[in-house]
MIZA-349859 format. One record per residue (C-alpha): residue number from 1; residue in one letter; x, y, z. Coordinates in steps of 0.25 Angstrom, whole numbers. Example, Ala and Ser with C-alpha at 12.3 -4.5 7.8 and 13.67 -1.06 7.14 Angstrom:
<pts>
+--------+------+-------+-------+-------+
: drengu : mise :     x :     y :     z :
+--------+------+-------+-------+-------+
:      1 :    A :    49 :   -18 :    31 :
:      2 :    S :    55 :    -4 :    29 :
+--------+------+-------+-------+-------+
</pts>
This chain:
<pts>
+--------+------+-------+-------+-------+
: drengu : mise :     x :     y :     z :
+--------+------+-------+-------+-------+
:      1 :    M :   -95 :    51 :   -25 :
:      2 :    R :   -95 :    64 :   -17 :
:      3 :    F :   -97 :    79 :   -27 :
:      4 :    E :   -95 :    90 :   -22 :
:      5 :    K :   -96 :   104 :   -27 :
:      6 :    L :   -84 :   113 :   -25 :
:      7 :    N :   -89 :   126 :   -32 :
:      8 :    D :   -95 :   128 :   -44 :
:      9 :    N :   -85 :   122 :   -53 :
:     10 :    K :   -77 :   112 :   -44 :
:     11 :    I :   -81 :   101 :   -39 :
:     12 :    R :   -77 :    88 :   -32 :
:     13 :    I :   -80 :    73 :   -31 :
:     14 :    T :   -75 :    62 :   -21 :
:     15 :    L :   -76 :    47 :   -26 :
:     16 :    T :   -73 :    40 :   -15 :
:     17 :    N :   -66 :    25 :   -16 :
:     18 :    K :   -81 :    19 :   -19 :
:     19 :    D :   -86 :    28 :   -31 :
:     20 :    L :   -70 :    26 :   -37 :
:     21 :    E :   -73 :    11 :   -35 :
:     22 :    K :   -87 :    13 :   -43 :
:     23 :    K :   -81 :    23 :   -54 :
:     24 :    N :   -70 :    11 :   -54 :
:     25 :    I :   -59 :    22 :   -56 :
:     26 :    D :   -46 :    22 :   -45 :
:     27 :    F :   -35 :    33 :   -45 :
:     28 :    H :   -26 :    26 :   -54 :
:     29 :    S :   -34 :    24 :   -64 :
:     30 :    F :   -39 :    38 :   -63 :
:     31 :    M :   -26 :    43 :   -64 :
:     32 :    S :   -22 :    34 :   -75 :
:     33 :    N :   -34 :    35 :   -85 :
:     34 :    P :   -40 :    48 :   -86 :
:     35 :    I :   -50 :    45 :   -97 :
:     36 :    E :   -58 :    35 :   -86 :
:     37 :    S :   -55 :    46 :   -76 :
:     38 :    Q :   -62 :    57 :   -85 :
:     39 :    D :   -75 :    47 :   -89 :
:     40 :    L :   -77 :    47 :   -74 :
:     41 :    F :   -75 :    60 :   -71 :
:     42 :    F :   -86 :    62 :   -84 :
:     43 :    D :   -97 :    54 :   -75 :
:     44 :    M :   -93 :    61 :   -61 :
:     45 :    L :   -94 :    75 :   -68 :
:     46 :    D :  -108 :    70 :   -72 :
:     47 :    E :  -113 :    64 :   -57 :
:     48 :    A :  -107 :    79 :   -51 :
:     49 :    E :  -115 :    87 :   -61 :
:     50 :    E :  -127 :    77 :   -57 :
:     51 :    K :  -123 :    81 :   -41 :
:     52 :    I :  -121 :    94 :   -39 :
:     53 :    G :  -122 :   102 :   -54 :
:     54 :    F :  -107 :   103 :   -57 :
:     55 :    I :  -107 :   104 :   -71 :
:     56 :    T :   -97 :   100 :   -80 :
:     57 :    K :   -99 :   101 :   -96 :
:     58 :    D :   -93 :   112 :  -102 :
:     59 :    Y :   -83 :   112 :   -91 :
:     60 :    Q :   -70 :   109 :   -92 :
:     61 :    L :   -64 :   104 :   -81 :
:     62 :    R :   -53 :   100 :   -69 :
:     63 :    L :   -51 :    88 :   -62 :
:     64 :    E :   -43 :    86 :   -48 :
:     65 :    A :   -42 :    73 :   -44 :
:     66 :    I :   -37 :    67 :   -30 :
:     67 :    Q :   -36 :    54 :   -23 :
:     68 :    I :   -39 :    54 :    -9 :
:     69 :    A :   -35 :    47 :     3 :
:     70 :    G :   -46 :    32 :     0 :
:     71 :    G :   -44 :    33 :   -12 :
:     72 :    D :   -55 :    43 :   -16 :
:     73 :    F :   -55 :    55 :   -27 :
:     74 :    I :   -58 :    69 :   -26 :
:     75 :    L :   -60 :    78 :   -40 :
:     76 :    T :   -61 :    89 :   -41 :
:     77 :    I :   -68 :    94 :   -53 :
:     78 :    T :   -67 :   110 :   -58 :
:     79 :    R :   -76 :   116 :   -72 :
:     80 :    S :   -73 :   129 :   -78 :
:     81 :    L :   -76 :   132 :   -92 :
:     82 :    P :   -66 :   133 :  -102 :
:     83 :    E :   -60 :   147 :  -104 :
:     84 :    N :   -63 :   148 :  -121 :
:     85 :    K :   -77 :   142 :  -115 :
:     86 :    K :   -79 :   134 :  -125 :
:     87 :    L :   -83 :   122 :  -118 :
:     88 :    P :   -80 :   109 :  -123 :
:     89 :    E :   -89 :    99 :  -129 :
:     90 :    K :   -82 :    88 :  -115 :
:     91 :    K :   -77 :    89 :  -103 :
:     92 :    K :   -64 :    91 :  -102 :
:     93 :    I :   -56 :    84 :   -89 :
:     94 :    H :   -43 :    90 :   -84 :
:     95 :    I :   -39 :    82 :   -72 :
:     96 :    R :   -30 :    84 :   -63 :
:     97 :    R :   -24 :    71 :   -54 :
:     98 :    K :   -19 :    74 :   -39 :
:     99 :    K :   -11 :    68 :   -30 :
:    100 :    L :    -9 :    58 :   -37 :
:    101 :    N :     0 :    52 :   -21 :
:    102 :    D :   -14 :    51 :   -16 :
:    103 :    F :   -15 :    39 :   -24 :
:    104 :    N :   -13 :    27 :   -17 :
:    105 :    N :   -11 :    16 :   -28 :
:    106 :    T :     1 :    15 :   -30 :
:    107 :    N :     1 :     0 :   -40 :
:    108 :    A :    -5 :    -1 :   -55 :
:    109 :    I :    -7 :   -10 :   -66 :
:    110 :    Y :    -9 :    -6 :   -81 :
:    111 :    C :   -14 :   -16 :   -91 :
:    112 :    F :    -6 :   -14 :  -106 :
:    113 :    N :   -14 :   -22 :  -115 :
:    114 :    N :    -1 :   -29 :  -122 :
:    115 :    F :    14 :   -27 :  -118 :
:    116 :    E :    13 :   -19 :  -129 :
:    117 :    D :     4 :    -8 :  -124 :
:    118 :    F :    14 :    -9 :  -111 :
:    119 :    C :    24 :    -8 :  -120 :
:    120 :    A :    20 :     7 :  -127 :
:    121 :    F :    17 :    11 :  -114 :
:    122 :    S :    31 :    10 :  -108 :
:    123 :    N :    38 :    15 :  -123 :
:    124 :    F :    28 :    28 :  -121 :
:    125 :    I :    33 :    30 :  -106 :
:    126 :    S :    46 :    30 :  -110 :
:    127 :    F :    45 :    38 :  -121 :
:    128 :    N :    38 :    49 :  -114 :
:    129 :    N :    48 :    48 :  -105 :
:    130 :    I :    38 :    45 :   -93 :
:    131 :    T :    44 :    41 :   -81 :
:    132 :    Y :    41 :    27 :   -76 :
:    133 :    T :    50 :    23 :   -68 :
:    134 :    N :    47 :    29 :   -54 :
:    135 :    I :    33 :    28 :   -57 :
:    136 :    A :    31 :    14 :   -46 :
:    137 :    K :    40 :     3 :   -39 :
:    138 :    S :    36 :    -8 :   -51 :
:    139 :    L :    31 :    -8 :   -65 :
:    140 :    S :    28 :   -23 :   -69 :
:    141 :    L :    22 :   -29 :   -81 :
:    142 :    Y :    11 :   -42 :   -79 :
:    143 :    E :     5 :   -48 :   -90 :
:    144 :    Y :   -10 :   -53 :   -90 :
:    145 :    S :   -21 :   -59 :   -97 :
:    146 :    N :   -12 :   -50 :  -110 :
:    147 :    N :   -11 :   -40 :  -104 :
:    148 :    Y :     0 :   -33 :   -98 :
:    149 :    Y :    -2 :   -25 :   -83 :
:    150 :    L :    11 :   -15 :   -76 :
:    151 :    C :    10 :   -15 :   -65 :
:    152 :    I :    12 :    -4 :   -57 :
:    153 :    S :    16 :    -3 :   -44 :
:    154 :    K :    20 :     5 :   -32 :
:    155 :    I :    18 :    17 :   -40 :
:    156 :    N :    25 :    31 :   -37 :
:    157 :    L :    16 :    43 :   -35 :
:    158 :    N :    25 :    51 :   -36 :
:    159 :    C :    31 :    48 :   -46 :
:    160 :    P :    29 :    62 :   -57 :
:    161 :    N :    26 :    53 :   -69 :
:    162 :    I :    16 :    45 :   -62 :
:    163 :    K :     3 :    51 :   -69 :
:    164 :    Q :    10 :    53 :   -85 :
:    165 :    L :    14 :    38 :   -84 :
:    166 :    F :    -1 :    34 :   -77 :
:    167 :    S :    -8 :    43 :   -88 :
:    168 :    S :     2 :    36 :   -99 :
:    169 :    I :     0 :    21 :   -95 :
:    170 :    T :   -17 :    22 :   -97 :
:    171 :    E :   -14 :    25 :  -111 :
:    172 :    F :    -7 :    10 :  -114 :
:    173 :    A :   -13 :     4 :   -99 :
:    174 :    T :   -27 :     1 :   -93 :
:    175 :    Y :   -25 :     4 :   -75 :
:    176 :    V :   -29 :   -12 :   -70 :
:    177 :    R :   -37 :    -7 :   -57 :
:    178 :    N :   -34 :   -14 :   -45 :
:    179 :    S :   -21 :   -16 :   -48 :
:    180 :    D :   -16 :   -24 :   -37 :
:    181 :    L :   -24 :   -33 :   -36 :
:    182 :    F :   -22 :   -35 :   -51 :
:    183 :    K :    -7 :   -35 :   -48 :
:    184 :    L :   -10 :   -48 :   -41 :
:    185 :    K :   -16 :   -55 :   -54 :
:    186 :    L :    -6 :   -52 :   -61 :
:    187 :    V :     6 :   -56 :   -53 :
:    188 :    E :    -1 :   -70 :   -52 :
:    189 :    N :    -7 :   -70 :   -66 :
:    190 :    G :     0 :   -59 :   -74 :
:    191 :    K :    15 :   -60 :   -80 :
:    192 :    L :    27 :   -53 :   -75 :
:    193 :    I :    32 :   -45 :   -89 :
:    194 :    M :    40 :   -34 :   -83 :
:    195 :    K :    43 :   -34 :   -68 :
:    196 :    N :    44 :   -19 :   -59 :
:    197 :    N :    51 :   -12 :   -74 :
:    198 :    A :    39 :   -14 :   -85 :
:    199 :    L :    40 :    -2 :   -89 :
:    200 :    K :    56 :     1 :   -89 :
:    201 :    T :    59 :   -12 :   -97 :
:    202 :    A :    46 :   -11 :  -106 :
:    203 :    I :    53 :     1 :  -108 :
:    204 :    Q :    66 :    -5 :  -112 :
:    205 :    Y :    63 :   -18 :  -118 :
:    206 :    F :    51 :   -13 :  -127 :
:    207 :    K :    52 :    -1 :  -134 :
+--------+------+-------+-------+-------+
</pts>
């Protein structure tokens, strides 16, 4: 992990693949789990204060995150004092994620604790008019070990609703790391419940 001080109020943090493995995080979980990501940021901010003297206590923070070739991350953090000069009790982080097209993992799997949770997510998508038809080439639902897994294959990274959908799904399910390997396990040992258009099927028949 490399820390660079760009000016008095801005730093850049570069995380390599090796750093990401140590933190047990990848780009997809970063995009879909902001709570987990913020916990990671607080750890890095503490390290930034220790290594380069970048103090963030009582400051508002703005974060820009991009993924570069090879899967590394570049995080640019800018600090500023609140305009009303009433210092916040906690650090406030505003995350701006950039260049989603640099993300090269176009497959993802999300685990639902039960079928009702999957139906609840499907109904949420329908109720909030979140377009999902062009999100991916295939959305299949598997049952395995009493859980239900939504396999999203060949994600359309240019879909305008992609951030909204993946942000919403984390309210109902958890992201499965090593999705490609786990998909093989589902195909071999799981039960295919809905093929290709799982969200459409659930919205149509399980409202």
